Wavefront OBJ file of the C-alpha trace (Angstrom):
o trace
v 0.000 0.000 0.000
v 1.358 3.408 -1.020
v 1.446 5.857 1.890
v -0.518 9.044 1.252
v 0.719 12.410 2.395
v -0.929 14.131 5.344
v -2.828 16.631 3.190
v -4.521 13.861 1.193
v -5.521 12.014 4.368
v -7.007 15.134 5.956
v -8.985 15.926 2.807
v -10.350 12.363 2.524
v -11.397 12.303 6.179
v -13.136 15.689 5.877
v -10.950 17.292 8.551
v -9.994 20.210 6.269
v -11.205 21.511 2.924
v -9.199 22.279 -0.238
v -8.993 26.026 0.553
v -7.421 25.323 3.966
v -4.900 22.946 2.396
v -3.956 25.436 -0.336
v -3.536 28.205 2.225
v -1.257 26.033 4.366
v 0.829 24.939 1.370
v 1.429 28.562 0.333
v 3.156 29.324 3.628
v 4.690 25.914 4.198
v 8.144 26.282 5.681
v 7.328 23.900 8.524
v 5.404 20.656 8.843
v 1.855 20.793 7.497
v 0.289 19.659 10.761
v 2.012 22.442 12.704
v 0.770 25.079 10.236
v -2.832 23.817 10.321
v -2.864 23.918 14.135
v -1.217 27.330 14.348
v -3.597 28.811 11.765
v -6.570 27.205 13.590
v -7.574 25.325 10.456
v -7.844 21.900 12.097
v -8.288 20.363 15.541
v -4.990 19.067 17.034
v -6.569 15.741 18.082
v -7.749 15.136 14.513
v -4.241 15.944 13.230
v -2.724 13.431 15.678
v -5.131 10.704 14.544
v -4.351 11.406 10.887
v -0.601 11.181 11.586
v -1.115 7.791 13.249
v -3.058 6.680 10.167
v -0.180 7.831 7.961
v 2.433 6.064 10.111
v 0.583 2.753 9.903
v 0.378 3.055 6.112
v 4.117 3.713 5.834
v 4.971 0.595 7.851
v 2.728 -1.543 5.683
v 0.263 -2.320 8.469
v -3.375 -2.840 7.560
v -5.555 0.048 8.650
v -8.907 -1.690 8.362
v -10.800 -1.596 11.646
v -13.763 -3.677 12.703
v -16.371 -1.974 14.878
v -18.312 -4.212 17.242
v -21.021 -3.049 19.629
v -20.049 -3.450 23.277
v -23.423 -5.088 23.903
v -22.565 -7.828 21.403
v -19.238 -8.518 23.122
v -20.985 -8.558 26.483
v -23.463 -11.122 25.180
v -20.606 -13.341 23.929
v -18.885 -12.995 27.281
v -21.972 -14.064 29.224
v -22.400 -17.107 26.957
v -18.783 -18.129 27.554
v -19.241 -17.755 31.295
v -22.369 -19.917 31.099
v -20.369 -22.626 29.324
v -17.713 -22.462 32.046
v -20.400 -22.838 34.686
v -21.754 -25.921 32.939
v -18.415 -27.751 32.996
v -17.826 -26.833 36.654
v -14.948 -25.200 38.473
v -13.248 -28.260 40.019
v -9.795 -28.443 38.326
v -9.600 -32.205 38.943
v -12.758 -32.824 36.911
v -12.314 -30.109 34.287
v -12.388 -31.280 30.642
v -9.295 -30.611 28.481
v -11.002 -27.789 26.575
v -11.750 -25.728 29.700
v -8.420 -23.860 29.568
v -9.098 -22.894 25.938
v -12.571 -21.719 26.916
v -11.138 -19.601 29.709
v -8.507 -18.105 27.378
v -11.220 -17.221 24.867
v -13.250 -15.504 27.591
v -10.231 -13.493 28.704
v -9.539 -12.435 25.101
v -13.102 -11.139 24.739
v -12.658 -9.226 28.006
v -9.616 -7.472 26.547
v -11.589 -6.459 23.438
v -14.137 -4.701 25.653
v -11.638 -2.637 27.610
v -9.175 0.198 27.138
v -6.811 1.865 29.650
v -7.661 5.374 30.861
v -4.116 6.340 29.835
v -5.662 6.991 26.413
v -7.514 9.938 27.975
v -4.302 11.223 29.570
v -2.397 11.093 26.283
v -5.035 13.178 24.508
v -5.158 15.625 27.399
v -1.383 16.143 27.283
v -1.603 17.003 23.577
v -4.398 19.495 24.153
v -2.633 21.042 27.160
v 0.522 21.616 25.138
v -1.379 23.168 22.237
v -3.718 25.341 24.330
v -0.986 26.647 26.621
v 1.128 27.656 23.633
v -1.868 29.351 22.040
v -2.458 31.463 25.152
v 1.176 32.081 26.118
v 0.903 30.151 29.369
v 3.218 27.536 30.858
v 1.284 24.494 32.086
v 2.211 21.276 33.843
v -0.386 18.497 33.493
v -0.235 15.851 36.220
v -2.225 12.662 35.548
v -3.221 10.303 38.353
v -4.976 6.951 38.116
v -3.179 5.391 35.145
v -3.530 1.635 34.902
v -7.290 1.577 35.343
v -8.924 -0.237 32.429
v -12.555 0.469 31.580
v -15.162 0.037 28.853
v -13.935 1.362 25.479
v -17.084 3.379 24.868
v -16.716 5.047 28.240
v -13.075 5.938 27.473
v -14.140 7.722 24.277
v -16.924 9.636 26.028
v -14.721 10.640 28.975
v -11.889 11.722 26.672
v -14.149 14.250 24.943
v -15.328 15.624 28.279
v -11.808 15.731 29.701
v -10.499 17.754 26.752
v -13.231 20.357 27.277
v -12.310 20.635 30.959
v -8.566 20.924 30.283
v -9.128 23.691 27.719
v -11.426 25.451 30.156
v -8.880 25.206 32.981
v -6.071 26.643 30.852
v -8.152 29.445 29.347
v -10.360 30.479 32.276
v -8.638 29.041 35.326
v -4.905 29.602 35.053
v -3.519 33.124 35.205
v -0.868 34.503 32.853
v 2.690 33.829 34.092
v 3.215 37.439 35.195
v -0.040 37.497 37.139
v 0.868 34.244 38.861
v 4.223 35.608 39.981
v 2.493 38.755 41.310
v 0.181 36.492 43.315
v 3.205 34.687 44.839
v 2.600 31.588 42.720
v 4.884 29.589 40.480
v 4.785 31.005 36.947
v 3.918 27.512 35.695
v 0.303 26.576 36.294
v -0.571 23.042 37.356
v -3.566 21.018 36.221
v -4.241 17.676 37.896
v -6.372 15.110 36.116
v -7.403 12.075 38.115
v -9.440 8.944 37.418
v -10.606 6.731 40.279
v -13.337 4.229 41.119
v -15.651 4.647 44.093
v -18.202 1.924 44.650
v -19.914 1.360 41.331
v -18.918 4.714 39.865
v -15.963 6.115 37.991
v -14.913 9.677 38.798
v -12.809 11.884 36.532
v -11.595 15.136 38.063
v -9.743 18.116 36.618
v -8.236 20.551 39.130
v -6.281 23.731 38.408
v -4.328 25.961 40.799
v -5.492 29.163 39.135
v -7.619 32.106 40.148
v -10.791 30.179 40.911
v -14.220 30.919 39.460
v -15.123 34.616 39.480
v -18.543 34.345 41.099
v -19.309 38.048 40.658
v -18.623 37.816 36.916
v -20.907 34.761 36.665
v -23.635 36.615 38.567
v -23.400 39.712 36.338
v -23.559 37.673 33.138
v -26.527 35.645 34.436
v -28.375 38.903 35.165
v -27.476 40.304 31.718
v -28.886 37.189 30.050
v -32.089 37.384 32.058
v -31.366 34.119 33.844
v -31.401 35.620 37.307
v -33.451 38.281 39.049
v -32.357 37.746 42.661
v -29.883 39.925 44.523
v -26.230 38.890 44.832
v -26.542 37.985 48.497
v -29.480 35.678 47.760
v -27.498 33.340 45.479
v -24.943 30.901 46.881
v -21.861 29.575 45.119
v -23.331 26.283 43.915
v -26.346 28.054 42.401
v -23.995 30.369 40.509
v -21.829 27.480 39.306
v -24.894 25.863 37.686
v -25.105 28.790 35.241
v -21.733 27.705 33.806
v -23.539 24.703 32.281
v -26.186 26.819 30.542
v -25.925 26.524 26.720
v -24.288 29.628 25.263
v -23.152 30.948 28.647
v -19.705 32.549 28.815
v -18.145 35.254 30.966
v -15.906 36.232 28.036
v -16.776 39.471 26.239
v -15.153 38.283 23.015
v -14.412 34.867 21.568
v -10.932 33.373 21.480
v -9.648 30.253 19.760
v -10.531 28.281 22.883
v -13.565 29.868 24.518
v -16.344 32.403 24.350
v -18.089 30.650 21.448
v -20.942 29.238 23.542
v -19.771 25.625 23.292
v -18.234 24.137 26.399
v -19.405 23.036 29.816
v -23.000 22.465 28.678
v -21.639 19.819 26.293
v -19.760 18.172 29.172
v -22.837 18.001 31.382
v -25.050 16.711 28.569
v -22.574 13.882 27.897
v -22.397 12.992 31.596
v -26.191 12.900 31.913
v -26.421 10.725 28.811
v -24.185 8.204 30.606
v -26.314 8.358 33.754
v -23.864 10.606 35.573
v -23.418 14.177 36.720
v -20.870 16.994 36.991
v -19.903 18.796 40.190
v -17.873 21.968 40.760
v -15.922 23.366 43.691
v -13.846 26.542 43.693
v -11.793 28.682 46.040
v -10.925 32.249 45.128
v -7.229 32.589 44.358
v -6.553 28.856 44.703
v -8.297 27.238 41.744
v -11.286 25.098 40.812
v -12.165 21.420 40.476
v -14.631 19.827 38.066
v -15.694 16.241 38.821
v -17.506 13.944 36.418
v -19.137 10.906 38.028
v -20.627 8.139 35.856
v -21.784 4.549 36.493
v -19.059 1.958 35.992
v -20.408 -0.397 33.332
v -17.379 -2.636 32.953
v -13.813 -2.352 34.165
v -10.826 -4.379 35.251
v -10.398 -3.846 38.977
v -8.497 -5.405 41.832
v -11.147 -6.907 44.071
v -10.915 -8.553 47.474
v -13.053 -11.657 48.207
v -14.627 -11.659 51.684
v -16.706 -14.401 53.327
v -19.660 -13.652 55.583
v -21.286 -16.832 56.836
v -21.598 -19.094 53.794
v -21.626 -16.201 51.329
v -18.608 -14.846 49.433
v -18.741 -11.298 48.111
v -16.180 -9.069 46.389
v -15.254 -5.479 47.266
v -13.083 -2.947 45.480
v -9.645 -3.429 47.074
v -8.912 0.293 46.668
v -11.652 1.069 49.202
v -10.213 -1.147 51.972
v -7.757 0.598 54.285
v -6.966 -2.129 56.843
v -7.678 -5.778 57.731
v -6.791 -7.269 61.113
v -7.903 -9.713 63.779
v -9.429 -8.164 66.875
v -11.312 -9.223 69.994
v -12.975 -5.834 70.412
v -16.483 -5.751 68.860
v -16.955 -2.008 69.462
v -18.021 -0.156 66.330
v -18.049 -3.254 64.112
v -20.894 -4.124 61.740
v -21.823 -7.777 61.292
v -21.302 -8.653 57.636
v -23.311 -11.866 57.946
v -26.395 -9.778 58.750
v -26.412 -8.757 55.085
v -26.913 -12.352 53.911
v -29.286 -14.005 56.382
v -30.565 -16.442 53.789
v -27.223 -18.181 53.277
v -27.195 -19.930 56.668
v -28.680 -19.567 60.159
v -27.155 -16.470 61.744
v -24.962 -17.720 64.603
v -23.616 -15.444 67.343
v -20.278 -14.005 66.306
v -17.288 -14.968 68.403
v -13.909 -13.320 68.898
v -11.428 -12.896 67.397
v -13.139 -11.055 64.554
v -11.736 -10.292 61.116
v -12.046 -6.500 61.136
v -12.255 -4.856 57.705
v -11.951 -1.060 57.649
v -13.226 0.939 54.673
v -12.121 4.214 53.133
v -15.479 5.758 53.994
v -15.090 4.971 57.705
v -17.264 1.878 58.243
v -15.761 -1.140 60.010
v -16.966 -4.696 59.487
v -16.658 -8.161 61.040
v -16.146 -10.785 58.321
v -15.277 -14.468 58.691
v -12.587 -14.924 56.054
v -10.612 -12.972 53.462
v -9.311 -14.331 50.162
v -6.450 -13.245 47.941
v -6.979 -10.060 45.885
v -7.582 -10.678 42.179
v -7.466 -8.478 39.099
v -10.745 -9.316 37.347
v -13.370 -7.957 34.984
v -16.229 -6.263 36.835
v -19.517 -5.676 35.028
v -22.999 -4.489 35.784
v -24.875 -6.997 37.933
v -27.897 -8.852 36.585
v -31.230 -7.037 36.655
v -32.284 -9.108 39.680
v -29.122 -8.493 41.729
v -28.857 -4.824 40.689
v -32.068 -4.093 42.552
v -30.501 -5.189 45.845
v -29.236 -2.443 48.136
v -25.454 -2.129 48.047
v -24.898 -4.396 45.009
v -22.948 -2.475 42.371
v -21.770 -5.172 39.970
v -20.610 -8.701 39.400
v -17.084 -10.161 39.306
v -15.844 -13.365 37.672
v -12.981 -14.744 39.755
v -10.066 -16.755 38.361
v -11.525 -19.930 39.886
v -14.627 -19.437 37.741
v -16.761 -18.470 40.743
v -19.084 -15.508 40.199
v -19.370 -13.019 43.066
v -21.445 -9.950 43.689
v -19.427 -6.729 43.950
v -20.795 -4.780 46.917
v -20.323 -1.286 48.300
v -19.801 -1.666 52.040
v -20.432 2.018 52.675
v -23.910 1.718 51.163
v -24.584 -1.433 53.169
v -23.450 0.187 56.421
v -26.734 2.122 56.618
v -28.743 -1.079 57.089
v -26.216 -3.437 58.708
v -26.581 -4.867 62.215
v -23.956 -3.719 64.766
v -21.932 -6.640 66.066
v -22.375 -5.659 69.722
v -26.168 -6.222 69.490
v -26.001 -9.802 68.155
l 1 2 3 4 5 6 7 8 9 10 11 12 13 14 15 16 17 18 19 20 21 22 23 24 25 26 27 28 29 30 31 32 33 34 35 36 37 38 39 40 41 42 43 44 45 46 47 48 49 50 51 52 53 54 55 56 57 58 59 60 61 62 63 64 65 66 67 68 69 70 71 72 73 74 75 76 77 78 79 80 81 82 83 84 85 86 87 88 89 90 91 92 93 94 95 96 97 98 99 100 101 102 103 104 105 106 107 108 109 110 111 112 113 114 115 116 117 118 119 120 121 122 123 124 125 126 127 128 129 130 131 132 133 134 135 136 137 138 139 140 141 142 143 144 145 146 147 148 149 150 151 152 153 154 155 156 157 158 159 160 161 162 163 164 165 166 167 168 169 170 171 172 173 174 175 176 177 178 179 180 181 182 183 184 185 186 187 188 189 190 191 192 193 194 195 196 197 198 199 200 201 202 203 204 205 206 207 208 209 210 211 212 213 214 215 216 217 218 219 220 221 222 223 224 225 226 227 228 229 230 231 232 233 234 235 236 237 238 239 240 241 242 243 244 245 246 247 248 249 250 251 252 253 254 255 256 257 258 259 260 261 262 263 264 265 266 267 268 269 270 271 272 273 274 275 276 277 278 279 280 281 282 283 284 285 286 287 288 289 290 291 292 293 294 295 296 297 298 299 300 301 302 303 304 305 306 307 308 309 310 311 312 313 314 315 316 317 318 319 320 321 322 323 324 325 326 327 328 329 330 331 332 333 334 335 336 337 338 339 340 341 342 343 344 345 346 347 348 349 350 351 352 353 354 355 356 357 358 359 360 361 362 363 364 365 366 367 368 369 370 371 372 373 374 375 376 377 378 379 380 381 382 383 384 385 386 387 388 389 390 391 392 393 394 395 396 397 398 399 400 401 402 403 404 405 406 407 408 409 410 411 412 413 414 415 416 417 418 419
């Protein structure tokens, strides 16, 4: 296959038109991609994707891609798990083809997932381009790499993250001179984090800039006829909600990055479409944080198996802070009280296996297993209706376990001291 030049690829993919290409070629004394970005004729992410396409063509690699709906892969995965259940999980009685069946299941799992590092890589590109455009020096710190989640969710979150990074650089971070005058480092810092909490995935973007100008938001809301109340009658969170109004901007004139009426409303709409939400916090002179929280449909997580009575459940290992044996029942919640149908509830006896959670609850379990890195998916419709159940996990042994949120369960659990 003959490799096409970048201009031909961009034209074919509809990223630029012929006039933009001709204009860039007339002034070409640098690489075409650099000119198109500098002249604001093409999006930098689209340029990066086109360059990857070109590189694959030059190395002779096939560029044909097959798109498969995640739902179809999930259906295949459930069928494979059903076949594994039918042959049993006892290694001594397993048929010879069981290992091949397990390998096939694991391969399908990989097709469904993508690391969140993909989001970080795109954000770094945007941060470099936007900071150069605005004459600001920016350091982007990414936290949470290594988490692997549903491919569709990665694509959706990447789009939202790029909006938030642009917004932080343009609106949040001060110019280098202003930062020095405010006794700050001339280089602004943006922290992007991805973490899992219970059955949700949270993406946050935090800057150490000036914070949200609440007075400017109030004045613009009044100008647009969105608000009639006095300044003292509106709190910070009510003002922050105006930032997600379509067409809302505190900028008097448009720049290459903002003031065009397209921004945070797009982020919120995408989050709502995924069943999530967006939250904002800000401190004047110190910066702002935007948090996107969405349901975790499928992900590869490290889970910890715990036994309560005859029932094994899995919890997100990242939410467990300590496990130890203790004879003191004070403050402990009886885990077996969550599963009374598994066996008659016998009085608990010391020493107890105390499991402490990130959210503060402390539990008495009977046994702990080895942590495992497994695929976690939405629980079945029946199990999903149960309080505290946030998903299902397929362990390496072939056993299926419910993934539970102990903090949610703590509201209805029985204290150990009363049993």
